[in-house]
Steps between C-alpha positions, in 0.01 A plus 500: 500500500448837333812710554498872496662661204736698716628171672553354162706792399726449813525139419602564144763754599647258761497206259687692234766648728777265604767692684605197704762295298405170665130539421592606137712187461215284646255648243733440213571142608130425561397636156708232325420217735128523578400152380789337707391696810139404472591140432720481803230661704233258384720212573526606865117574507433148393634361829225460767613691807281456810715514808327193653604276214864418591594332165352775300649776703857353490475472115424875504800571727727303265360682198542846666860398606575393143379845370742678723788259438456543128596871556806413703334552847636283777195336657411272793178396667428634858334228695317461830301201610145466359527781259551546125852619420579873441716537189803726585737650240786736529718727278790658672689750282850590605513804721124530557412642838112514485280192501150478357266198529229441242205308637222315315315182554452208261196334669146575395148533657285187534232464234210310360583410136133484415475874542756577234428557130820306413699264727690716752846334422460503123598856426322658205522840317181704448466800274324699766368448849270203535225733640512679157457170308884449454565220264782253545789559251815312431840649565586636155808361331595832366373866488400725799358372824221735611591629842133516588465122471468314828643172633247291703635248763533476860791712640535706181470814727538359846785441486705344227504797273770678704727189500499485121539876476812483721646219299442698177644814652813307593530383135470849375766651744737227403445553123558872546813457712345698785677404817313469833641719769295356792494158670178348365303229690183319404254340731212326329258351757299183459199560731407868497145407390475268797563793740893471512475283812870409494651820355591633845686173578691524164587865563640417842689186393662679211519844646871563402434385141200722462639820661446800270469875477157470342256229390313568176171309506386400145142427567159682451359709222587834349260788559151490355593792265762262351779708630787341685465514875757467772352410833669527833288274717246219502221403725524211733236237519314259731223255422223360721264212434162538671229238543162541665278203609128429484342150534736198505375393156293677232127529569195537274434869475122457499495291810770690690525842339429789743603264794845361436760780482642536143875534508503652150283789614701534830819516291359772272401712808834451664702598199275797432570618858874540406460769238262788443330579162795719391759226561639640824593215743292528820701261718620675803858639478543365147682815384698561827881528440506591129836660437443843341652578160795734488479828299683356204260195503199723518628702201555182302139385571371844400701493172390153395286486187126502580363178332201439714239591237674306233520195734129522582416485125747211446351301791133607447479652851210732574660615836810454704565480865713722717287806556627682194870422553700386193635148451854617544408656836321194628801274435653661804222386725442136631225300330271222584387283215274191471687265279206263465216345684305168481210323654305202367450526122368749240353490149396168350652322802309693765283315749210611718716495820604691797881463473709336763781759491620800306868600433677808381868576441605856586830671415628821668757716310719674748687829478802614693440540869247215539627153620325210340442329831326817643280509174403138545404550861290804418291282263471222760387758762241639263357152440482438873324845547228376262412223752711214365686245704826449318685173443806413284388135429189320383249537799348190641125463581534608860679830399229572235218443748660699772530820298228672286767601246826326418770620270814312403779747403821389364792727408697357207881491565733723317351848575742787480519875557525784250823669408590849354831633389568873512481667166779740577781253568788533264443149359137590456578807304754304284244231416249780400753681281597174332138397433412842350813492271371159376124561496425863514302658767392242773228488758640497849291335773561430869304177506376233260156347564622149484707311758858402454724397794716812511456504873717192539779659292485814709485314835751222437749655258450868594502593133263737317269346234363675207234360264577524112192335336482446124164318416171643379248597763213303325688172516239287692763398755380264769199409279433301177627608160810672633678686227785737412497779241823460286585867511525467880761230457699717246479805745601277784808380324605863444443589867676207647802537274526855623483383866743218459755747353409773757 
């Protein structure tokens, strides 16, 4: 993305200034150990890490535990039935009175290897982004490593980078004889990308072990301007699967078109009824309950760098939704997104048919003040208002014949609410000061667009949670060719060292 010259000047000033001794020590350590850091990172990336594959995920848990134990961290696995283990680590300096938990996750998003330019669990270095014809290059045996190079593999950015950055930061602090003054805890989850269905159970079971003054959530990207951002909340999420029905089997479109209802066309109309042309959701009461921003949060949004025009160029967008509001403003509203839709076949596999059914998956990103169950019900009520008889199972012939329009709606388990920590808490201000000492001026935001289960931490442990992301914004997370810009890893090591020594 093209960065404004003024932003680059701020970045350069922040990169050159290192008033924080822990961040300075981390930079000095990293500069003499870059190859070893990347080699250790690539070894972890080479482990397939889908939460549903128990053998693979337990190998990852063992590898993450070994990374911590190598740095003298006392570890154990936190287990509940039917779930991947959470890796727990602890450092308890004598006399420490504050406790900070660092959270990340070691599982990755599901994928189709055929979509990737290189196998997803065979990490490679490229000399520039793949979209800019980046070439695969070897890790050099000597000489400088270009910080603009990128590592391509599943979970480079989401979310193994913070785990390796934390491990490296611990190395640097030990080498520089910088003593920790805070009780440090680590919780690395093994099924965040599966929706964290067991995290609440883990938090309840190990409540005493996980009690803390603050949780620092090491997930998500830095600001699109490449400036460090500290974010005080995250959206919640709920997911619905929707299927509409036509004939009980596909019909010849010439013989039956214009007579048999086409579920693909019905689905298109139903989905279009949910949003207007400017992207505003038209479902009744969809925005009811949104908790307003405080004055300090409004000021933070107003002061955030304006990157919309640059993003439009980067993403080849001729327009944006939102009625003229900026991206940073729209993140504080709930959203409704069509994840994907399918009916019959397309392209070379297309047939001259009226499809038998059509399916879409919808996600709703929630903001503070809206309960996920209420949001789900509003969608269901809207579908019903469009004349559909709603079921939660495959309808039989009698049901389909008894109603002109039938919709199957299933809410995926694991939905959770949004959470937002006050920016003016003493611990919030301490985190901000520490981040700015390490990284220069930071972008402060009340809410991140993505969903992370901060709500469970707030509800069960009654602890504030603050997001401290380190990876590049253009990392292709949740898609193919996921990547990490090396400079983001280096910057993340500095930041996390400062926070560990806070």
